[in-house]
Structure formats: C-alpha cells, structure tokens
mmCIF file of the N, C-alpha and C atoms, coordinates in Angstrom:
data_MODEL
# 
_entry.id   MODEL 
# 
loop_
_atom_site.group_PDB 
_atom_site.id 
_atom_site.type_symbol 
_atom_site.label_atom_id 
_atom_site.label_alt_id 
_atom_site.label_comp_id 
_atom_site.label_asym_id 
_atom_site.label_entity_id 
_atom_site.label_seq_id 
_atom_site.pdbx_PDB_ins_code 
_atom_site.Cartn_x 
_atom_site.Cartn_y 
_atom_site.Cartn_z 
_atom_site.occupancy 
_atom_site.B_iso_or_equiv 
_atom_site.pdbx_formal_charge 
_atom_site.auth_seq_id 
_atom_site.auth_comp_id 
_atom_site.auth_asym_id 
_atom_site.auth_atom_id 
_atom_site.pdbx_PDB_model_num 
ATOM 1   N N  . MET A 1 1  ? 139.126 164.631 94.422  1.00 0.00 ? 1  MET A N  1 
ATOM 2   C CA . MET A 1 1  ? 139.414 163.306 94.115  1.00 0.00 ? 1  MET A CA 1 
ATOM 3   C C  . MET A 1 1  ? 140.110 162.628 95.076  1.00 0.00 ? 1  MET A C  1 
ATOM 4   N N  . GLY A 1 2  ? 140.720 163.511 95.984  1.00 0.00 ? 2  GLY A N  1 
ATOM 5   C CA . GLY A 1 2  ? 141.907 162.720 97.223  1.00 0.00 ? 2  GLY A CA 1 
ATOM 6   C C  . GLY A 1 2  ? 141.455 162.000 97.635  1.00 0.00 ? 2  GLY A C  1 
ATOM 7   N N  . GLN A 1 3  ? 140.280 161.992 98.670  1.00 0.00 ? 3  GLN A N  1 
ATOM 8   C CA . GLN A 1 3  ? 139.934 160.723 99.558  1.00 0.00 ? 3  GLN A CA 1 
ATOM 9   C C  . GLN A 1 3  ? 139.089 159.648 98.971  1.00 0.00 ? 3  GLN A C  1 
ATOM 10  N N  . ASP A 1 4  ? 138.922 159.658 97.841  1.00 0.00 ? 4  ASP A N  1 
ATOM 11  C CA . ASP A 1 4  ? 138.096 158.481 97.144  1.00 0.00 ? 4  ASP A CA 1 
ATOM 12  C C  . ASP A 1 4  ? 138.557 157.145 97.402  1.00 0.00 ? 4  ASP A C  1 
ATOM 13  N N  . ARG A 1 5  ? 139.946 156.924 97.339  1.00 0.00 ? 5  ARG A N  1 
ATOM 14  C CA . ARG A 1 5  ? 140.730 155.624 97.515  1.00 0.00 ? 5  ARG A CA 1 
ATOM 15  C C  . ARG A 1 5  ? 140.250 154.822 98.755  1.00 0.00 ? 5  ARG A C  1 
ATOM 16  N N  . LEU A 1 6  ? 140.462 153.259 98.638  1.00 0.00 ? 6  LEU A N  1 
ATOM 17  C CA . LEU A 1 6  ? 140.160 152.613 99.487  1.00 0.00 ? 6  LEU A CA 1 
ATOM 18  C C  . LEU A 1 6  ? 141.477 152.452 100.476 1.00 0.00 ? 6  LEU A C  1 
ATOM 19  N N  . SER A 1 7  ? 141.583 152.266 101.674 1.00 0.00 ? 7  SER A N  1 
ATOM 20  C CA . SER A 1 7  ? 142.661 151.929 102.538 1.00 0.00 ? 7  SER A CA 1 
ATOM 21  C C  . SER A 1 7  ? 142.777 150.415 102.642 1.00 0.00 ? 7  SER A C  1 
ATOM 22  N N  . MET A 1 8  ? 144.291 149.961 102.545 1.00 0.00 ? 8  MET A N  1 
ATOM 23  C CA . MET A 1 8  ? 144.397 148.840 102.572 1.00 0.00 ? 8  MET A CA 1 
ATOM 24  C C  . MET A 1 8  ? 143.353 147.934 103.670 1.00 0.00 ? 8  MET A C  1 
ATOM 25  N N  . GLY A 1 9  ? 143.112 148.510 104.520 1.00 0.00 ? 9  GLY A N  1 
ATOM 26  C CA . GLY A 1 9  ? 142.304 147.375 105.597 1.00 0.00 ? 9  GLY A CA 1 
ATOM 27  C C  . GLY A 1 9  ? 140.846 147.342 104.918 1.00 0.00 ? 9  GLY A C  1 
ATOM 28  N N  . GLU A 1 10 ? 140.457 148.446 104.282 1.00 0.00 ? 10 GLU A N  1 
ATOM 29  C CA . GLU A 1 10 ? 139.156 148.332 103.573 1.00 0.00 ? 10 GLU A CA 1 
ATOM 30  C C  . GLU A 1 10 ? 139.130 146.987 102.558 1.00 0.00 ? 10 GLU A C  1 
ATOM 31  N N  . ILE A 1 11 ? 140.295 147.147 101.775 1.00 0.00 ? 11 ILE A N  1 
ATOM 32  C CA . ILE A 1 11 ? 140.260 146.363 100.569 1.00 0.00 ? 11 ILE A CA 1 
ATOM 33  C C  . ILE A 1 11 ? 140.243 144.881 101.259 1.00 0.00 ? 11 ILE A C  1 
ATOM 34  N N  . ARG A 1 12 ? 141.275 144.640 102.463 1.00 0.00 ? 12 ARG A N  1 
ATOM 35  C CA . ARG A 1 12 ? 141.329 143.310 102.875 1.00 0.00 ? 12 ARG A CA 1 
ATOM 36  C C  . ARG A 1 12 ? 140.004 142.902 103.550 1.00 0.00 ? 12 ARG A C  1 
ATOM 37  N N  . LYS A 1 13 ? 139.211 144.018 103.976 1.00 0.00 ? 13 LYS A N  1 
ATOM 38  C CA . LYS A 1 13 ? 137.717 143.640 104.498 1.00 0.00 ? 13 LYS A CA 1 
ATOM 39  C C  . LYS A 1 13 ? 136.785 143.225 103.609 1.00 0.00 ? 13 LYS A C  1 
ATOM 40  N N  . ASP A 1 14 ? 136.897 143.887 102.577 1.00 0.00 ? 14 ASP A N  1 
ATOM 41  C CA . ASP A 1 14 ? 136.184 143.560 101.286 1.00 0.00 ? 14 ASP A CA 1 
ATOM 42  C C  . ASP A 1 14 ? 136.426 141.936 100.756 1.00 0.00 ? 14 ASP A C  1 
ATOM 43  N N  . ALA A 1 15 ? 137.594 141.709 100.481 1.00 0.00 ? 15 ALA A N  1 
ATOM 44  C CA . ALA A 1 15 ? 138.314 140.410 99.958  1.00 0.00 ? 15 ALA A CA 1 
ATOM 45  C C  . ALA A 1 15 ? 137.626 139.302 101.102 1.00 0.00 ? 15 ALA A C  1 
ATOM 46  N N  . VAL A 1 16 ? 137.783 139.489 102.452 1.00 0.00 ? 16 VAL A N  1 
ATOM 47  C CA . VAL A 1 16 ? 137.223 138.622 103.209 1.00 0.00 ? 16 VAL A CA 1 
ATOM 48  C C  . VAL A 1 16 ? 136.024 138.285 102.963 1.00 0.00 ? 16 VAL A C  1 
ATOM 49  N N  . GLN A 1 17 ? 134.965 139.543 102.959 1.00 0.00 ? 17 GLN A N  1 
ATOM 50  C CA . GLN A 1 17 ? 133.562 139.337 102.957 1.00 0.00 ? 17 GLN A CA 1 
ATOM 51  C C  . GLN A 1 17 ? 133.213 138.821 101.794 1.00 0.00 ? 17 GLN A C  1 
ATOM 52  N N  . GLU A 1 18 ? 133.583 138.899 100.536 1.00 0.00 ? 18 GLU A N  1 
ATOM 53  C CA . GLU A 1 18 ? 133.318 138.249 99.296  1.00 0.00 ? 18 GLU A CA 1 
ATOM 54  C C  . GLU A 1 18 ? 133.633 136.908 99.507  1.00 0.00 ? 18 GLU A C  1 
ATOM 55  N N  . THR A 1 19 ? 134.806 136.383 100.106 1.00 0.00 ? 19 THR A N  1 
ATOM 56  C CA . THR A 1 19 ? 135.210 135.115 100.212 1.00 0.00 ? 19 THR A CA 1 
ATOM 57  C C  . THR A 1 19 ? 134.259 134.358 101.126 1.00 0.00 ? 19 THR A C  1 
ATOM 58  N N  . VAL A 1 20 ? 133.999 135.083 101.860 1.00 0.00 ? 20 VAL A N  1 
ATOM 59  C CA . VAL A 1 20 ? 132.978 134.497 102.956 1.00 0.00 ? 20 VAL A CA 1 
ATOM 60  C C  . VAL A 1 20 ? 131.435 134.093 102.394 1.00 0.00 ? 20 VAL A C  1 
ATOM 61  N N  . GLN A 1 21 ? 130.960 135.072 101.613 1.00 0.00 ? 21 GLN A N  1 
ATOM 62  C CA . GLN A 1 21 ? 129.885 135.315 100.987 1.00 0.00 ? 21 GLN A CA 1 
ATOM 63  C C  . GLN A 1 21 ? 129.739 133.972 99.897  1.00 0.00 ? 21 GLN A C  1 
ATOM 64  N N  . SER A 1 22 ? 130.943 133.616 99.270  1.00 0.00 ? 22 SER A N  1 
ATOM 65  C CA . SER A 1 22 ? 131.204 132.619 98.199  1.00 0.00 ? 22 SER A CA 1 
ATOM 66  C C  . SER A 1 22 ? 131.174 131.432 98.738  1.00 0.00 ? 22 SER A C  1 
ATOM 67  N N  . VAL A 1 23 ? 132.157 131.292 100.016 1.00 0.00 ? 23 VAL A N  1 
ATOM 68  C CA . VAL A 1 23 ? 131.548 130.036 100.598 1.00 0.00 ? 23 VAL A CA 1 
ATOM 69  C C  . VAL A 1 23 ? 130.394 129.890 100.935 1.00 0.00 ? 23 VAL A C  1 
ATOM 70  N N  . ALA A 1 24 ? 129.840 130.349 101.563 1.00 0.00 ? 24 ALA A N  1 
ATOM 71  C CA . ALA A 1 24 ? 128.397 130.285 102.291 1.00 0.00 ? 24 ALA A CA 1 
ATOM 72  C C  . ALA A 1 24 ? 127.515 130.117 101.106 1.00 0.00 ? 24 ALA A C  1 
ATOM 73  N N  . MET A 1 25 ? 127.631 130.487 100.030 1.00 0.00 ? 25 MET A N  1 
ATOM 74  C CA . MET A 1 25 ? 126.932 130.246 98.606  1.00 0.00 ? 25 MET A CA 1 
ATOM 75  C C  . MET A 1 25 ? 126.984 128.807 98.322  1.00 0.00 ? 25 MET A C  1 
ATOM 76  N N  . THR A 1 26 ? 128.298 128.055 98.327  1.00 0.00 ? 26 THR A N  1 
ATOM 77  C CA . THR A 1 26 ? 128.790 127.124 97.889  1.00 0.00 ? 26 THR A CA 1 
ATOM 78  C C  . THR A 1 26 ? 128.282 125.902 98.753  1.00 0.00 ? 26 THR A C  1 
ATOM 79  N N  . ILE A 1 27 ? 128.335 126.248 100.029 1.00 0.00 ? 27 ILE A N  1 
ATOM 80  C CA . ILE A 1 27 ? 128.155 125.162 100.948 1.00 0.00 ? 27 ILE A CA 1 
ATOM 81  C C  . ILE A 1 27 ? 126.433 125.040 100.837 1.00 0.00 ? 27 ILE A C  1 
ATOM 82  N N  . GLY A 1 28 ? 125.646 126.312 100.584 1.00 0.00 ? 28 GLY A N  1 
ATOM 83  C CA . GLY A 1 28 ? 124.118 126.189 100.739 1.00 0.00 ? 28 GLY A CA 1 
ATOM 84  C C  . GLY A 1 28 ? 123.920 125.133 99.369  1.00 0.00 ? 28 GLY A C  1 
ATOM 85  N N  . GLU A 1 29 ? 124.510 125.470 97.976  1.00 0.00 ? 29 GLU A N  1 
ATOM 86  C CA . GLU A 1 29 ? 124.378 124.764 96.900  1.00 0.00 ? 29 GLU A CA 1 
ATOM 87  C C  . GLU A 1 29 ? 124.875 123.085 96.952  1.00 0.00 ? 29 GLU A C  1 
ATOM 88  N N  . VAL A 1 30 ? 125.872 122.893 97.531  1.00 0.00 ? 30 VAL A N  1 
ATOM 89  C CA . VAL A 1 30 ? 126.273 121.676 97.987  1.00 0.00 ? 30 VAL A CA 1 
ATOM 90  C C  . VAL A 1 30 ? 125.195 120.757 98.752  1.00 0.00 ? 30 VAL A C  1 
ATOM 91  N N  . THR A 1 31 ? 124.772 121.665 99.876  1.00 0.00 ? 31 THR A N  1 
ATOM 92  C CA . THR A 1 31 ? 123.987 121.237 100.857 1.00 0.00 ? 31 THR A CA 1 
ATOM 93  C C  . THR A 1 31 ? 122.405 120.826 99.891  1.00 0.00 ? 31 THR A C  1 
ATOM 94  N N  . THR A 1 32 ? 121.876 121.622 99.090  1.00 0.00 ? 32 THR A N  1 
ATOM 95  C CA . THR A 1 32 ? 121.019 121.251 98.445  1.00 0.00 ? 32 THR A CA 1 
ATOM 96  C C  . THR A 1 32 ? 121.193 120.100 97.485  1.00 0.00 ? 32 THR A C  1 
ATOM 97  N N  . ILE A 1 33 ? 122.102 119.962 96.769  1.00 0.00 ? 33 ILE A N  1 
ATOM 98  C CA . ILE A 1 33 ? 122.541 118.889 96.288  1.00 0.00 ? 33 ILE A CA 1 
ATOM 99  C C  . ILE A 1 33 ? 122.560 117.365 96.804  1.00 0.00 ? 33 ILE A C  1 
ATOM 100 N N  . VAL A 1 34 ? 123.180 117.392 97.946  1.00 0.00 ? 34 VAL A N  1 
ATOM 101 C CA . VAL A 1 34 ? 123.316 116.229 98.741  1.00 0.00 ? 34 VAL A CA 1 
ATOM 102 C C  . VAL A 1 34 ? 121.788 116.002 99.361  1.00 0.00 ? 34 VAL A C  1 
ATOM 103 N N  . THR A 1 35 ? 121.303 116.869 99.669  1.00 0.00 ? 35 THR A N  1 
ATOM 104 C CA . THR A 1 35 ? 119.803 117.001 100.330 1.00 0.00 ? 35 THR A CA 1 
ATOM 105 C C  . THR A 1 35 ? 118.703 116.031 99.245  1.00 0.00 ? 35 THR A C  1 
ATOM 106 N N  . THR A 1 36 ? 118.623 116.513 98.093  1.00 0.00 ? 36 THR A N  1 
ATOM 107 C CA . THR A 1 36 ? 118.091 116.088 96.742  1.00 0.00 ? 36 THR A CA 1 
ATOM 108 C C  . THR A 1 36 ? 118.387 114.478 96.544  1.00 0.00 ? 36 THR A C  1 
ATOM 109 N N  . ALA A 1 37 ? 119.904 114.448 96.590  1.00 0.00 ? 37 ALA A N  1 
ATOM 110 C CA . ALA A 1 37 ? 119.876 112.998 96.127  1.00 0.00 ? 37 ALA A CA 1 
ATOM 111 C C  . ALA A 1 37 ? 119.845 112.164 97.391  1.00 0.00 ? 37 ALA A C  1 
ATOM 112 N N  . VAL A 1 38 ? 119.935 112.656 98.896  1.00 0.00 ? 38 VAL A N  1 
ATOM 113 C CA . VAL A 1 38 ? 119.299 111.453 99.616  1.00 0.00 ? 38 VAL A CA 1 
ATOM 114 C C  . VAL A 1 38 ? 117.921 111.117 99.468  1.00 0.00 ? 38 VAL A C  1 
ATOM 115 N N  . LYS A 1 39 ? 117.111 112.264 99.332  1.00 0.00 ? 39 LYS A N  1 
ATOM 116 C CA . LYS A 1 39 ? 115.549 111.859 99.095  1.00 0.00 ? 39 LYS A CA 1 
ATOM 117 C C  . LYS A 1 39 ? 115.431 110.981 97.770  1.00 0.00 ? 39 LYS A C  1 
ATOM 118 N N  . ASP A 1 40 ? 116.187 111.023 96.750  1.00 0.00 ? 40 ASP A N  1 
ATOM 119 C CA . ASP A 1 40 ? 116.005 110.186 95.604  1.00 0.00 ? 40 ASP A CA 1 
ATOM 120 C C  . ASP A 1 40 ? 116.387 109.129 96.002  1.00 0.00 ? 40 ASP A C  1 
ATOM 121 N N  . VAL A 1 41 ? 117.304 108.879 96.554  1.00 0.00 ? 41 VAL A N  1 
ATOM 122 C CA . VAL A 1 41 ? 117.776 107.334 96.899  1.00 0.00 ? 41 VAL A CA 1 
ATOM 123 C C  . VAL A 1 41 ? 116.805 106.821 98.006  1.00 0.00 ? 41 VAL A C  1 
ATOM 124 N N  . ALA A 1 42 ? 116.197 107.769 98.863  1.00 0.00 ? 42 ALA A N  1 
ATOM 125 C CA . ALA A 1 42 ? 115.298 107.198 99.786  1.00 0.00 ? 42 ALA A CA 1 
ATOM 126 C C  . ALA A 1 42 ? 113.960 106.722 99.015  1.00 0.00 ? 42 ALA A C  1 
ATOM 127 N N  . ASP A 1 43 ? 113.377 107.483 97.965  1.00 0.00 ? 43 ASP A N  1 
ATOM 128 C CA . ASP A 1 43 ? 112.384 107.047 97.275  1.00 0.00 ? 43 ASP A CA 1 
ATOM 129 C C  . ASP A 1 43 ? 112.586 105.962 96.282  1.00 0.00 ? 43 ASP A C  1 
ATOM 130 N N  . ALA A 1 44 ? 114.029 105.753 95.856  1.00 0.00 ? 44 ALA A N  1 
ATOM 131 C CA . ALA A 1 44 ? 114.161 104.349 94.942  1.00 0.00 ? 44 ALA A CA 1 
ATOM 132 C C  . ALA A 1 44 ? 114.052 103.439 95.809  1.00 0.00 ? 44 ALA A C  1 
ATOM 133 N N  . ILE A 1 45 ? 114.517 103.285 97.017  1.00 0.00 ? 45 ILE A N  1 
ATOM 134 C CA . ILE A 1 45 ? 114.597 102.242 97.925  1.00 0.00 ? 45 ILE A CA 1 
ATOM 135 C C  . ILE A 1 45 ? 113.329 101.932 98.320  1.00 0.00 ? 45 ILE A C  1 
ATOM 136 N N  . GLY A 1 46 ? 112.506 102.794 98.564  1.00 0.00 ? 46 GLY A N  1 
ATOM 137 C CA . GLY A 1 46 ? 111.354 102.786 99.194  1.00 0.00 ? 46 GLY A CA 1 
ATOM 138 C C  . GLY A 1 46 ? 110.506 101.966 97.964  1.00 0.00 ? 46 GLY A C  1 
ATOM 139 N N  . GLY A 1 47 ? 110.528 102.447 96.552  1.00 0.00 ? 47 GLY A N  1 
ATOM 140 C CA . GLY A 1 47 ? 109.862 101.878 95.471  1.00 0.00 ? 47 GLY A CA 1 
ATOM 141 C C  . GLY A 1 47 ? 110.296 100.012 95.309  1.00 0.00 ? 47 GLY A C  1 
ATOM 142 N N  . LEU A 1 48 ? 111.590 99.961  95.311  1.00 0.00 ? 48 LEU A N  1 
ATOM 143 C CA . LEU A 1 48 ? 111.994 98.895  95.539  1.00 0.00 ? 48 LEU A CA 1 
ATOM 144 C C  . LEU A 1 48 ? 111.244 97.974  96.518  1.00 0.00 ? 48 LEU A C  1 
ATOM 145 N N  . ALA A 1 49 ? 111.354 98.571  97.889  1.00 0.00 ? 49 ALA A N  1 
ATOM 146 C CA . ALA A 1 49 ? 110.601 97.933  98.607  1.00 0.00 ? 49 ALA A CA 1 
ATOM 147 C C  . ALA A 1 49 ? 109.140 97.499  98.564  1.00 0.00 ? 49 ALA A C  1 
ATOM 148 N N  . THR A 1 50 ? 108.551 98.293  98.080  1.00 0.00 ? 50 THR A N  1 
ATOM 149 C CA . THR A 1 50 ? 107.254 98.158  97.661  1.00 0.00 ? 50 THR A CA 1 
ATOM 150 C C  . THR A 1 50 ? 107.007 96.855  96.520  1.00 0.00 ? 50 THR A C  1 
ATOM 151 N N  . ASP A 1 51 ? 107.659 97.035  95.520  1.00 0.00 ? 51 ASP A N  1 
ATOM 152 C CA . ASP A 1 51 ? 107.636 95.786  94.682  1.00 0.00 ? 51 ASP A CA 1 
ATOM 153 C C  . ASP A 1 51 ? 108.079 94.605  95.233  1.00 0.00 ? 51 ASP A C  1 
ATOM 154 N N  . VAL A 1 52 ? 109.119 94.296  96.185  1.00 0.00 ? 52 VAL A N  1 
ATOM 155 C CA . VAL A 1 52 ? 109.475 93.384  96.906  1.00 0.00 ? 52 VAL A CA 1 
ATOM 156 C C  . VAL A 1 52 ? 108.378 92.795  97.675  1.00 0.00 ? 52 VAL A C  1 
ATOM 157 N N  . PHE A 1 53 ? 107.497 93.573  98.056  1.00 0.00 ? 53 PHE A N  1 
ATOM 158 C CA . PHE A 1 53 ? 106.469 93.111  99.060  1.00 0.00 ? 53 PHE A CA 1 
ATOM 159 C C  . PHE A 1 53 ? 105.028 92.882  98.085  1.00 0.00 ? 53 PHE A C  1 
ATOM 160 N N  . GLU A 1 54 ? 105.020 93.430  97.073  1.00 0.00 ? 54 GLU A N  1 
ATOM 161 C CA . GLU A 1 54 ? 104.015 93.058  96.042  1.00 0.00 ? 54 GLU A CA 1 
ATOM 162 C C  . GLU A 1 54 ? 104.295 91.889  95.353  1.00 0.00 ? 54 GLU A C  1 
ATOM 163 N N  . ILE A 1 55 ? 105.445 91.564  95.051  1.00 0.00 ? 55 ILE A N  1 
ATOM 164 C CA . ILE A 1 55 ? 105.716 90.319  94.379  1.00 0.00 ? 55 ILE A CA 1 
ATOM 165 C C  . ILE A 1 55 ? 105.905 89.171  95.442  1.00 0.00 ? 55 ILE A C  1 
ATOM 166 N N  . ARG A 1 56 ? 106.054 89.305  96.509  1.00 0.00 ? 56 ARG A N  1 
ATOM 167 C CA . ARG A 1 56 ? 106.291 88.178  97.533  1.00 0.00 ? 56 ARG A CA 1 
ATOM 168 C C  . ARG A 1 56 ? 104.749 87.833  97.900  1.00 0.00 ? 56 ARG A C  1 
ATOM 169 N N  . GLU A 1 57 ? 103.713 88.763  97.840  1.00 0.00 ? 57 GLU A N  1 
ATOM 170 C CA . GLU A 1 57 ? 102.505 88.442  97.994  1.00 0.00 ? 57 GLU A CA 1 
ATOM 171 C C  . GLU A 1 57 ? 101.700 87.914  96.715  1.00 0.00 ? 57 GLU A C  1 
ATOM 172 N N  . GLY A 1 58 ? 102.287 88.151  95.668  1.00 0.00 ? 58 GLY A N  1 
ATOM 173 C CA . GLY A 1 58 ? 101.750 87.544  94.424  1.00 0.00 ? 58 GLY A CA 1 
ATOM 174 C C  . GLY A 1 58 ? 102.131 86.115  94.499  1.00 0.00 ? 58 GLY A C  1 
ATOM 175 N N  . VAL A 1 59 ? 103.350 85.899  94.823  1.00 0.00 ? 59 VAL A N  1 
ATOM 176 C CA . VAL A 1 59 ? 103.874 84.224  94.985  1.00 0.00 ? 59 VAL A CA 1 
ATOM 177 C C  . VAL A 1 59 ? 103.021 83.694  95.965  1.00 0.00 ? 59 VAL A C  1 
ATOM 178 N N  . ARG A 1 60 ? 102.827 84.339  97.239  1.00 0.00 ? 60 ARG A N  1 
ATOM 179 C CA . ARG A 1 60 ? 102.242 83.751  97.804  1.00 0.00 ? 60 ARG A CA 1 
ATOM 180 C C  . ARG A 1 60 ? 100.539 83.132  97.870  1.00 0.00 ? 60 ARG A C  1 
ATOM 181 N N  . ARG A 1 61 ? 99.823  84.192  96.897  1.00 0.00 ? 61 ARG A N  1 
ATOM 182 C CA . ARG A 1 61 ? 98.474  84.049  96.261  1.00 0.00 ? 61 ARG A CA 1 
ATOM 183 C C  . ARG A 1 61 ? 98.876  82.654  95.257  1.00 0.00 ? 61 ARG A C  1 
ATOM 184 N N  . ALA A 1 62 ? 99.613  82.753  94.519  1.00 0.00 ? 62 ALA A N  1 
ATOM 185 C CA . ALA A 1 62 ? 99.875  81.672  93.613  1.00 0.00 ? 62 ALA A CA 1 
ATOM 186 C C  . ALA A 1 62 ? 100.214 80.323  94.385  1.00 0.00 ? 62 ALA A C  1 
ATOM 187 N N  . ARG A 1 63 ? 100.768 80.366  95.412  1.00 0.00 ? 63 ARG A N  1 
ATOM 188 C CA . ARG A 1 63 ? 101.487 79.006  95.951  1.00 0.00 ? 63 ARG A CA 1 
ATOM 189 C C  . ARG A 1 63 ? 99.788  78.643  96.502  1.00 0.00 ? 63 ARG A C  1 
ATOM 190 N N  . GLU A 1 64 ? 99.199  79.620  97.092  1.00 0.00 ? 64 GLU A N  1 
ATOM 191 C CA . GLU A 1 64 ? 97.924  79.048  97.529  1.00 0.00 ? 64 GLU A CA 1 
ATOM 192 C C  . GLU A 1 64 ? 96.873  78.369  96.588  1.00 0.00 ? 64 GLU A C  1 
ATOM 193 N N  . ARG A 1 65 ? 96.849  79.340  95.582  1.00 0.00 ? 65 ARG A N  1 
ATOM 194 C CA . ARG A 1 65 ? 95.906  78.761  94.512  1.00 0.00 ? 65 ARG A CA 1 
ATOM 195 C C  . ARG A 1 65 ? 96.505  77.395  94.025  1.00 0.00 ? 65 ARG A C  1 
ATOM 196 N N  . ALA A 1 66 ? 97.810  77.199  93.786  1.00 0.00 ? 66 ALA A N  1 
ATOM 197 C CA . ALA A 1 66 ? 98.518  75.744  93.217  1.00 0.00 ? 66 ALA A CA 1 
ATOM 198 C C  . ALA A 1 66 ? 98.072  74.784  94.309  1.00 0.00 ? 66 ALA A C  1 
ATOM 199 N N  . GLU A 1 67 ? 98.470  75.109  95.830  1.00 0.00 ? 67 GLU A N  1 
ATOM 200 C CA . GLU A 1 67 ? 98.060  74.159  96.378  1.00 0.00 ? 67 GLU A CA 1 
ATOM 201 C C  . GLU A 1 67 ? 96.554  73.619  96.897  1.00 0.00 ? 67 GLU A C  1 
ATOM 202 N N  . ALA A 1 68 ? 95.321  74.812  96.528  1.00 0.00 ? 68 ALA A N  1 
ATOM 203 C CA . ALA A 1 68 ? 93.990  74.345  96.420  1.00 0.00 ? 68 ALA A CA 1 
ATOM 204 C C  . ALA A 1 68 ? 93.761  73.443  95.548  1.00 0.00 ? 68 ALA A C  1 
ATOM 205 N N  . THR A 1 69 ? 94.326  73.505  94.091  1.00 0.00 ? 69 THR A N  1 
ATOM 206 C CA . THR A 1 69 ? 93.593  72.815  92.984  1.00 0.00 ? 69 THR A CA 1 
ATOM 207 C C  . THR A 1 69 ? 94.602  71.245  93.136  1.00 0.00 ? 69 THR A C  1 
ATOM 208 N N  . MET A 1 70 ? 95.532  71.318  93.800  1.00 0.00 ? 70 MET A N  1 
ATOM 209 C CA . MET A 1 70 ? 96.347  69.976  94.031  1.00 0.00 ? 70 MET A CA 1 
ATOM 210 C C  . MET A 1 70 ? 95.334  68.953  94.836  1.00 0.00 ? 70 MET A C  1 
ATOM 211 N N  . ASP A 1 71 ? 94.343  69.661  95.732  1.00 0.00 ? 71 ASP A N  1 
ATOM 212 C CA . ASP A 1 71 ? 93.811  68.406  96.977  1.00 0.00 ? 71 ASP A CA 1 
ATOM 213 C C  . ASP A 1 71 ? 92.346  68.151  96.063  1.00 0.00 ? 71 ASP A C  1 
# 
C-alpha cells in the first residue's frame, strides 16, 4: 500500500487538467449556442427581406393594373 498515494504535484496537475478541460467544453458549448443564434437571426432577417420584396412587387403590379384601368 505504501506508494499508491498521489503527490501534491500530481494532485495539482490533475486539478489544472480538469479545469482546462471543463473550460474548453464550456467554451465549445457557448460557441455552438452563439453560432446557432447568429444563423437563426440571419435566417429570420432573410425571410423578412424576401417578404418585403414580394410585398413591394405586389404593390407595383397593383399600381400598374389600377393605372391601366384608369386610362
């Protein structure tokens, strides 16, 4: 049983290693969350822009039809 104990240096090394691994995992998780959020926002803005273009085109066609019937 004598030499199965960890030295203080090994305990510190293990603690630092666990801390670095935990920080790395957390950074990875947060990065994934932020990346997904940016993608979702870009998709929403793109959808809004498409709607605006379609509405503008519809208004233009309606105006042309109204002007044509007035002549």
